[in-house]
LOZATI-850301 format. One line per 4 residues: number of its first residue (from 0); for each residue x negated, y negated, z negated of C-alpha. Coordinates in steps of 0.5 Angstrom, whole numbers, padded with zeros to 4 digits. Layout:
# LOZATI-850301
NUM) X:Y:Z ~ ...
# end
This chain:
# LOZATI-850301
0) -0017:-0089:-0001 ~ -0014:-0087:0006 ~ -0014:-0079:0008 ~ -0017:-0078:0016
4) -0013:-0075:0021 ~ -0017:-0069:0021 ~ -0016:-0068:0014 ~ -0009:-0068:0015
8) -0008:-0063:0021 ~ -0012:-0056:0020 ~ -0015:-0055:0028 ~ -0015:-0048:0032
12) -0020:-0043:0031 ~ -0027:-0044:0034 ~ -0029:-0036:0037 ~ -0035:-0039:0039
16) -0034:-0036:0046 ~ -0038:-0039:0052 ~ -0039:-0036:0059 ~ -0046:-0031:0059
20) -0050:-0029:0066 ~ -0050:-0023:0066 ~ -0046:-0019:0062 ~ -0040:-0016:0067
24) -0044:-0011:0073 ~ -0043:-0014:0080 ~ -0044:-0021:0078 ~ -0049:-0022:0084
28) -0044:-0018:0089 ~ -0038:-0022:0087 ~ -0043:-0029:0089 ~ -0043:-0026:0095
32) -0036:-0026:0096 ~ -0035:-0032:0094 ~ -0039:-0035:0098 ~ -0038:-0032:0104
36) -0031:-0034:0103 ~ -0033:-0041:0102 ~ -0038:-0039:0109 ~ -0032:-0037:0113
40) -0027:-0043:0111 ~ -0031:-0048:0112 ~ -0032:-0044:0120 ~ -0025:-0044:0121
44) -0024:-0051:0119 ~ -0029:-0053:0125 ~ -0024:-0048:0129 ~ -0019:-0053:0126
48) -0022:-0058:0126 ~ -0024:-0057:0134 ~ -0017:-0057:0135 ~ -0014:-0061:0132
52) -0018:-0066:0136 ~ -0018:-0063:0142 ~ -0010:-0064:0141 ~ -0011:-0071:0138
56) -0015:-0072:0145 ~ -0008:-0069:0149 ~ -0003:-0073:0146 ~ -0007:-0079:0148
60) -0008:-0078:0155 ~ -0001:-0076:0157 ~ 0003:-0080:0152 ~ 0005:-0075:0147
64) 0006:-0079:0142 ~ 0008:-0073:0138 ~ 0003:-0069:0139 ~ -0003:-0074:0138
68) 0000:-0076:0131 ~ -0001:-0069:0129 ~ -0008:-0068:0132 ~ -0010:-0074:0128
72) -0006:-0071:0121 ~ -0010:-0064:0123 ~ -0016:-0067:0124 ~ -0015:-0071:0118
76) -0013:-0065:0113 ~ -0019:-0061:0116 ~ -0024:-0066:0115 ~ -0021:-0066:0107
80) -0021:-0059:0108 ~ -0029:-0059:0109 ~ -0030:-0064:0103 ~ -0026:-0059:0099
84) -0030:-0053:0101 ~ -0037:-0057:0102 ~ -0036:-0059:0094 ~ -0032:-0054:0091
88) -0039:-0051:0087 ~ -0040:-0058:0084 ~ -0033:-0061:0082 ~ -0033:-0053:0079
92) -0039:-0055:0075 ~ -0037:-0061:0074 ~ -0031:-0060:0070 ~ -0034:-0054:0067
96) -0040:-0058:0063 ~ -0034:-0063:0062 ~ -0030:-0058:0059 ~ -0037:-0056:0054
100) -0035:-0063:0051 ~ -0029:-0062:0048 ~ -0029:-0060:0040
# end
């Protein structure tokens, strides 16, 4: 009879720790601070996008090909940053729930 892989190796000890809300004081303050940082980042991205679109338009109309390329690059980076900032909570929640399924 073949021996299973789990019987051959000793698996690591499960400490049985899971995230719990309310364990430390100041959790609501930390959530407010992180939410404010996220909002500040989104507002900064709006400004960066506006500047990048202006540089793109200026470079296009003046024939400055490098300025136009930099404006395009800035617009794409700003859009990606906005996507990441907006989806940050969902991304962390997704991978956190995936991590709970690892045994």
